[in-house]
KOLLUMMAR-375511 format. One record per atom (N, C-alpha, C): residue number from 1; atom name; chain; x, z, y; residue in one letter. Coordinates in nm, 3 decimals, padded with zeros to 5 digits. Atoms other than C-alpha are relative to their C-alpha. Last residue first. Example, Ala and Ser with C-alpha at 12.3 -4.5 7.8 and 13.67 -1.06 7.14 Angstrom:
2
+-----+----+---+---------+---------+---------+---+
!   k !  a ! c !       x !       z !       y ! r !
+-----+----+---+---------+---------+---------+---+
!   2 !  N ! A ! -00.082 ! -00.006 ! -00.119 ! S !
!   2 ! CA ! A !  01.367 !  00.714 ! -00.106 ! S !
!   2 !  C ! A ! -00.077 !  00.073 !  00.109 ! S !
!   1 !  N ! A !  00.089 !  00.000 ! -00.119 ! A !
!   1 ! CA ! A !  01.230 !  00.780 ! -00.450 ! A !
!   1 !  C ! A !  00.090 !  00.000 !  00.120 ! A !
+-----+----+---+---------+---------+---------+---+
This chain:
69
+-----+----+---+---------+---------+---------+---+
!   k !  a ! c !       x !       z !       y ! r !
+-----+----+---+---------+---------+---------+---+
!  69 !  N ! A ! -00.119 !  00.073 !  00.044 ! P !
!  69 ! CA ! A !  01.566 !  17.522 ! -03.858 ! P !
!  69 !  C ! A !  00.131 !  00.066 !  00.038 ! P !
!  68 !  N ! A ! -00.078 !  00.047 ! -00.115 ! S !
!  68 ! CA ! A !  01.292 !  17.781 ! -03.826 ! S !
!  68 !  C ! A !  00.123 ! -00.073 ! -00.051 ! S !
!  67 !  N ! A ! -00.139 !  00.018 !  00.040 ! V !
!  67 ! CA ! A !  01.049 !  17.807 ! -04.114 ! V !
!  67 !  C ! A !  00.074 ! -00.055 !  00.120 ! V !
!  66 !  N ! A ! -00.075 !  00.059 ! -00.111 ! D !
!  66 ! CA ! A !  00.716 !  17.948 ! -04.015 ! D !
!  66 !  C ! A !  00.146 ! -00.006 ! -00.039 ! D !
!  65 !  N ! A ! -00.099 ! -00.088 ! -00.060 ! R !
!  65 ! CA ! A !  00.548 !  18.006 ! -04.344 ! R !
!  65 !  C ! A !  00.068 ! -00.072 !  00.114 ! R !
!  64 !  N ! A ! -00.134 !  00.054 ! -00.005 ! R !
!  64 ! CA ! A !  00.240 !  17.803 ! -04.413 ! R !
!  64 !  C ! A !  00.094 !  00.101 !  00.066 ! R !
!  63 !  N ! A ! -00.063 ! -00.017 ! -00.130 ! Q !
!  63 ! CA ! A ! -00.068 !  17.991 ! -04.510 ! Q !
!  63 !  C ! A !  00.142 ! -00.052 ! -00.007 ! Q !
!  62 !  N ! A ! -00.125 ! -00.074 !  00.010 ! R !
!  62 ! CA ! A ! -00.242 !  17.848 ! -04.810 ! R !
!  62 !  C ! A !  00.063 !  00.008 !  00.137 ! R !
!  61 !  N ! A ! -00.118 !  00.078 ! -00.039 ! R !
!  61 ! CA ! A ! -00.592 !  17.747 ! -04.732 ! R !
!  61 !  C ! A !  00.123 !  00.087 ! -00.017 ! R !
!  60 !  N ! A ! -00.072 ! -00.052 ! -00.116 ! R !
!  60 ! CA ! A ! -00.851 !  17.931 ! -04.927 ! R !
!  60 !  C ! A !  00.117 ! -00.090 !  00.030 ! R !
!  59 !  N ! A ! -00.120 !  00.074 ! -00.034 ! W !
!  59 ! CA ! A ! -01.113 !  17.793 ! -05.161 ! W !
!  59 !  C ! A !  00.062 !  00.061 !  00.125 ! W !
!  58 !  N ! A !  00.014 !  00.103 ! -00.104 ! P !
!  58 ! CA ! A ! -01.356 !  18.054 ! -05.269 ! P !
!  58 !  C ! A !  00.133 ! -00.066 !  00.029 ! P !
!  57 !  N ! A ! -00.095 ! -00.028 ! -00.108 ! I !
!  57 ! CA ! A ! -01.302 !  18.228 ! -05.602 ! I !
!  57 !  C ! A ! -00.015 ! -00.109 !  00.105 ! I !
!  56 !  N ! A !  00.059 !  00.019 ! -00.131 ! G !
!  56 ! CA ! A ! -01.617 !  18.186 ! -05.808 ! G !
!  56 !  C ! A !  00.091 !  00.034 !  00.116 ! G !
!  55 !  N ! A !  00.023 ! -00.128 ! -00.066 ! G !
!  55 ! CA ! A ! -01.474 !  18.337 ! -06.123 ! G !
!  55 !  C ! A ! -00.055 ! -00.012 !  00.141 ! G !
!  54 !  N ! A ! -00.125 ! -00.049 ! -00.059 ! S !
!  54 ! CA ! A ! -01.314 !  18.028 ! -06.276 ! S !
!  54 !  C ! A ! -00.020 !  00.129 !  00.080 ! S !
!  53 !  N ! A ! -00.097 ! -00.038 !  00.103 ! V !
!  53 ! CA ! A ! -01.607 !  17.966 ! -06.510 ! V !
!  53 !  C ! A !  00.123 !  00.065 !  00.062 ! V !
!  52 !  N ! A !  00.057 ! -00.107 !  00.081 ! L !
!  52 ! CA ! A ! -01.877 !  17.969 ! -06.241 ! L !
!  52 !  C ! A !  00.101 !  00.050 ! -00.103 ! L !
!  51 !  N ! A !  00.001 ! -00.121 ! -00.083 ! R !
!  51 ! CA ! A ! -01.668 !  17.767 ! -05.997 ! R !
!  51 !  C ! A ! -00.054 !  00.119 ! -00.079 ! R !
!  50 !  N ! A ! -00.139 ! -00.044 ! -00.013 ! W !
!  50 ! CA ! A ! -01.596 !  17.515 ! -06.274 ! W !
!  50 !  C ! A !  00.008 !  00.126 !  00.085 ! W !
!  49 !  N ! A ! -00.038 ! -00.065 !  00.125 ! A !
!  49 ! CA ! A ! -01.967 !  17.493 ! -06.362 ! A !
!  49 !  C ! A !  00.143 !  00.053 !  00.009 ! A !
!  48 !  N ! A !  00.071 ! -00.128 !  00.009 ! G !
!  48 ! CA ! A ! -02.054 !  17.423 ! -06.000 ! G !
!  48 !  C ! A !  00.036 !  00.076 ! -00.126 ! G !
!  47 !  N ! A ! -00.057 ! -00.088 ! -00.102 ! G !
!  47 ! CA ! A ! -01.785 !  17.156 ! -05.977 ! G !
!  47 !  C ! A ! -00.066 !  00.137 ! -00.001 ! G !
!  46 !  N ! A ! -00.126 ! -00.053 !  00.052 ! F !
!  46 ! CA ! A ! -01.896 !  17.008 ! -06.311 ! F !
!  46 !  C ! A !  00.069 !  00.090 !  00.102 ! F !
!  45 !  N ! A !  00.030 ! -00.093 !  00.108 ! V !
!  45 ! CA ! A ! -02.253 !  16.976 ! -06.181 ! V !
!  45 !  C ! A !  00.128 !  00.063 ! -00.055 ! V !
!  44 !  N ! A !  00.066 ! -00.117 ! -00.059 ! Y !
!  44 ! CA ! A ! -02.146 !  16.823 ! -05.849 ! Y !
!  44 !  C ! A ! -00.026 !  00.106 ! -00.108 ! Y !
!  43 !  N ! A ! -00.103 ! -00.079 ! -00.068 ! F !
!  43 ! CA ! A ! -01.900 !  16.585 ! -06.020 ! F !
!  43 !  C ! A ! -00.058 !  00.128 !  00.060 ! F !
!  42 !  N ! A ! -00.083 ! -00.061 !  00.104 ! I !
!  42 ! CA ! A ! -02.178 !  16.472 ! -06.256 ! I !
!  42 !  C ! A !  00.109 !  00.085 !  00.062 ! I !
!  41 !  N ! A !  00.079 ! -00.108 !  00.060 ! A !
!  41 ! CA ! A ! -02.416 !  16.415 ! -05.965 ! A !
!  41 !  C ! A !  00.080 !  00.071 ! -00.108 ! A !
!  40 !  N ! A !  00.000 ! -00.112 ! -00.094 ! F !
!  40 ! CA ! A ! -02.148 !  16.218 ! -05.781 ! F !
!  40 !  C ! A ! -00.080 !  00.118 ! -00.054 ! F !
!  39 !  N ! A ! -00.133 ! -00.062 !  00.004 ! S !
!  39 ! CA ! A ! -02.097 !  16.003 ! -06.092 ! S !
!  39 !  C ! A !  00.009 !  00.117 !  00.098 ! S !
!  38 !  N ! A ! -00.014 ! -00.078 !  00.123 ! I !
!  38 ! CA ! A ! -02.471 !  15.942 ! -06.126 ! I !
!  38 !  C ! A !  00.135 !  00.069 ! -00.005 ! I !
!  37 !  N ! A !  00.084 ! -00.119 ! -00.013 ! A !
!  37 ! CA ! A ! -02.502 !  15.837 ! -05.762 ! A !
!  37 !  C ! A !  00.013 !  00.089 ! -00.124 ! A !
!  36 !  N ! A ! -00.066 ! -00.089 ! -00.096 ! L !
!  36 ! CA ! A ! -02.207 !  15.599 ! -05.799 ! L !
!  36 !  C ! A ! -00.079 !  00.130 !  00.017 ! L !
!  35 !  N ! A ! -00.117 ! -00.059 !  00.065 ! G !
!  35 ! CA ! A ! -02.357 !  15.447 ! -06.113 ! G !
!  35 !  C ! A !  00.074 !  00.097 !  00.090 ! G !
!  34 !  N ! A !  00.051 ! -00.096 !  00.098 ! I !
!  34 ! CA ! A ! -02.691 !  15.394 ! -05.940 ! I !
!  34 !  C ! A !  00.116 !  00.069 ! -00.070 ! I !
!  33 !  N ! A !  00.050 ! -00.116 ! -00.075 ! A !
!  33 ! CA ! A ! -02.519 !  15.234 ! -05.642 ! A !
!  33 !  C ! A ! -00.054 !  00.107 ! -00.095 ! A !
!  32 !  N ! A ! -00.114 ! -00.077 ! -00.050 ! G !
!  32 ! CA ! A ! -02.318 !  15.008 ! -05.872 ! G !
!  32 !  C ! A ! -00.044 !  00.123 !  00.076 ! G !
!  31 !  N ! A ! -00.060 ! -00.065 !  00.116 ! L !
!  31 ! CA ! A ! -02.633 !  14.895 ! -06.055 ! L !
!  31 !  C ! A !  00.119 !  00.085 !  00.041 ! L !
!  30 !  N ! A !  00.090 ! -00.110 !  00.036 ! V !
!  30 ! CA ! A ! -02.804 !  14.824 ! -05.723 ! V !
!  30 !  C ! A !  00.056 !  00.078 ! -00.119 ! V !
!  29 !  N ! A ! -00.010 ! -00.102 ! -00.105 ! L !
!  29 ! CA ! A ! -02.506 !  14.619 ! -05.608 ! L !
!  29 !  C ! A ! -00.088 !  00.121 ! -00.033 ! L !
!  28 !  N ! A ! -00.127 ! -00.069 !  00.015 ! L !
!  28 ! CA ! A ! -02.490 !  14.432 ! -05.940 ! L !
!  28 !  C ! A !  00.018 !  00.110 !  00.104 ! L !
!  27 !  N ! A !  00.010 ! -00.081 !  00.121 ! F !
!  27 ! CA ! A ! -02.861 !  14.349 ! -05.923 ! F !
!  27 !  C ! A !  00.130 !  00.079 ! -00.021 ! F !
!  26 !  N ! A !  00.080 ! -00.118 ! -00.035 ! L !
!  26 ! CA ! A ! -02.819 !  14.229 ! -05.564 ! L !
!  26 !  C ! A ! -00.016 !  00.095 ! -00.119 ! L !
!  25 !  N ! A ! -00.086 ! -00.084 ! -00.086 ! V !
!  25 ! CA ! A ! -02.538 !  13.999 ! -05.678 ! V !
!  25 !  C ! A ! -00.075 !  00.126 !  00.043 ! V !
!  24 !  N ! A ! -00.101 ! -00.062 !  00.086 ! F !
!  24 ! CA ! A ! -02.756 !  13.868 ! -05.963 ! F !
!  24 !  C ! A !  00.092 !  00.091 !  00.080 ! F !
!  23 !  N ! A !  00.066 ! -00.105 !  00.078 ! A !
!  23 ! CA ! A ! -03.052 !  13.807 ! -05.730 ! A !
!  23 !  C ! A !  00.100 !  00.072 ! -00.090 ! A !
!  22 !  N ! A !  00.029 ! -00.111 ! -00.092 ! V !
!  22 ! CA ! A ! -02.828 !  13.618 ! -05.486 ! V !
!  22 !  C ! A ! -00.066 !  00.115 ! -00.076 ! V !
!  21 !  N ! A ! -00.129 ! -00.061 ! -00.036 ! I !
!  21 ! CA ! A ! -02.690 !  13.401 ! -05.767 ! I !
!  21 !  C ! A ! -00.022 !  00.121 !  00.090 ! I !
!  20 !  N ! A ! -00.046 ! -00.074 !  00.117 ! A !
!  20 ! CA ! A ! -03.040 !  13.334 ! -05.907 ! A !
!  20 !  C ! A !  00.132 !  00.070 !  00.030 ! A !
!  19 !  N ! A !  00.083 ! -00.120 !  00.011 ! L !
!  19 ! CA ! A ! -03.165 !  13.239 ! -05.561 ! L !
!  19 !  C ! A !  00.042 !  00.085 ! -00.119 ! L !
!  18 !  N ! A ! -00.044 ! -00.101 ! -00.098 ! P !
!  18 ! CA ! A ! -02.869 !  13.004 ! -05.519 ! P !
!  18 !  C ! A ! -00.083 !  00.128 ! -00.004 ! P !
!  17 !  N ! A ! -00.137 ! -00.045 !  00.028 ! I !
!  17 ! CA ! A ! -02.952 !  12.835 ! -05.854 ! I !
!  17 !  C ! A !  00.050 !  00.098 !  00.106 ! I !
!  16 !  N ! A !  00.000 ! -00.106 !  00.100 ! L !
!  16 ! CA ! A ! -03.330 !  12.818 ! -05.805 ! L !
!  16 !  C ! A !  00.139 !  00.056 ! -00.026 ! L !
!  15 !  N ! A !  00.028 ! -00.130 ! -00.061 ! L !
!  15 ! CA ! A ! -03.322 !  12.627 ! -05.478 ! L !
!  15 !  C ! A !  00.013 !  00.114 ! -00.100 ! L !
!  14 !  N ! A ! -00.096 ! -00.018 ! -00.109 ! L !
!  14 ! CA ! A ! -03.149 !  12.318 ! -05.620 ! L !
!  14 !  C ! A ! -00.021 !  00.134 !  00.069 ! L !
!  13 !  N ! A ! -00.126 ! -00.043 !  00.059 ! K !
!  13 ! CA ! A ! -03.346 !  12.352 ! -05.943 ! K !
!  13 !  C ! A !  00.104 !  00.027 !  00.108 ! K !
!  12 !  N ! A !  00.022 ! -00.136 !  00.048 ! V !
!  12 ! CA ! A ! -03.672 !  12.336 ! -05.743 ! V !
!  12 !  C ! A !  00.129 !  00.055 ! -00.062 ! V !
!  11 !  N ! A !  00.003 ! -00.090 ! -00.116 ! G !
!  11 ! CA ! A ! -03.551 !  12.032 ! -05.551 ! G !
!  11 !  C ! A ! -00.018 !  00.144 ! -00.041 ! G !
!  10 !  N ! A ! -00.138 ! -00.005 ! -00.051 ! A !
!  10 ! CA ! A ! -03.456 !  11.856 ! -05.875 ! A !
!  10 !  C ! A !  00.008 !  00.092 !  00.121 ! A !
!   9 !  N ! A ! -00.069 ! -00.117 !  00.054 ! Y !
!   9 ! CA ! A ! -03.796 !  11.946 ! -06.024 ! Y !
!   9 !  C ! A !  00.143 !  00.011 !  00.047 ! Y !
!   8 !  N ! A ! -00.143 !  00.028 ! -00.015 ! D !
!   8 ! CA ! A ! -03.987 !  11.704 ! -05.803 ! D !
!   8 !  C ! A !  00.078 !  00.124 ! -00.043 ! D !
!   7 !  N ! A ! -00.032 !  00.109 !  00.088 ! Q !
!   7 ! CA ! A ! -04.342 !  11.742 ! -05.937 ! Q !
!   7 !  C ! A !  00.149 ! -00.035 !  00.006 ! Q !
!   6 !  N ! A ! -00.131 ! -00.026 !  00.058 ! L !
!   6 ! CA ! A ! -04.379 !  12.084 ! -05.782 ! L !
!   6 !  C ! A !  00.042 ! -00.109 ! -00.098 ! L !
!   5 !  N ! A ! -00.097 ! -00.038 ! -00.103 ! A !
!   5 ! CA ! A ! -04.661 !  11.986 ! -05.547 ! A !
!   5 !  C ! A !  00.140 !  00.020 ! -00.056 ! A !
!   4 !  N ! A ! -00.030 ! -00.143 !  00.013 ! I !
!   4 ! CA ! A ! -04.858 !  11.799 ! -05.812 ! I !
!   4 !  C ! A !  00.112 !  00.034 !  00.097 ! I !
!   3 !  N ! A ! -00.139 ! -00.037 !  00.031 ! P !
!   3 ! CA ! A ! -04.989 !  11.460 ! -05.705 ! P !
!   3 !  C ! A !  00.019 !  00.151 ! -00.002 ! P !
!   2 !  N ! A ! -00.066 ! -00.058 ! -00.114 ! C !
!   2 ! CA ! A ! -05.362 !  11.402 ! -05.730 ! C !
!   2 !  C ! A !  00.142 !  00.043 ! -00.036 ! C !
!   1 !  N ! A ! -00.052 ! -00.133 !  00.025 ! M !
!   1 ! CA ! A ! -05.486 !  11.157 ! -05.980 ! M !
!   1 !  C ! A !  00.066 !  00.056 !  00.125 ! M !
+-----+----+---+---------+---------+---------+---+
């Protein structure tokens, strides 16, 4: 009989655990990036709706008064 290449399952398990950890961390990073993109999209939509509701007043800097001591 010819020997099977993956007959030693201990070596496969040894490589499988770190690969599973790396895949899980990458999954969490991708999930976080998707959540961040969705939150920015929601803020963009609500910002546009707020400008529409509030009358579209542009942001102006308040002028500081010169206060002499």
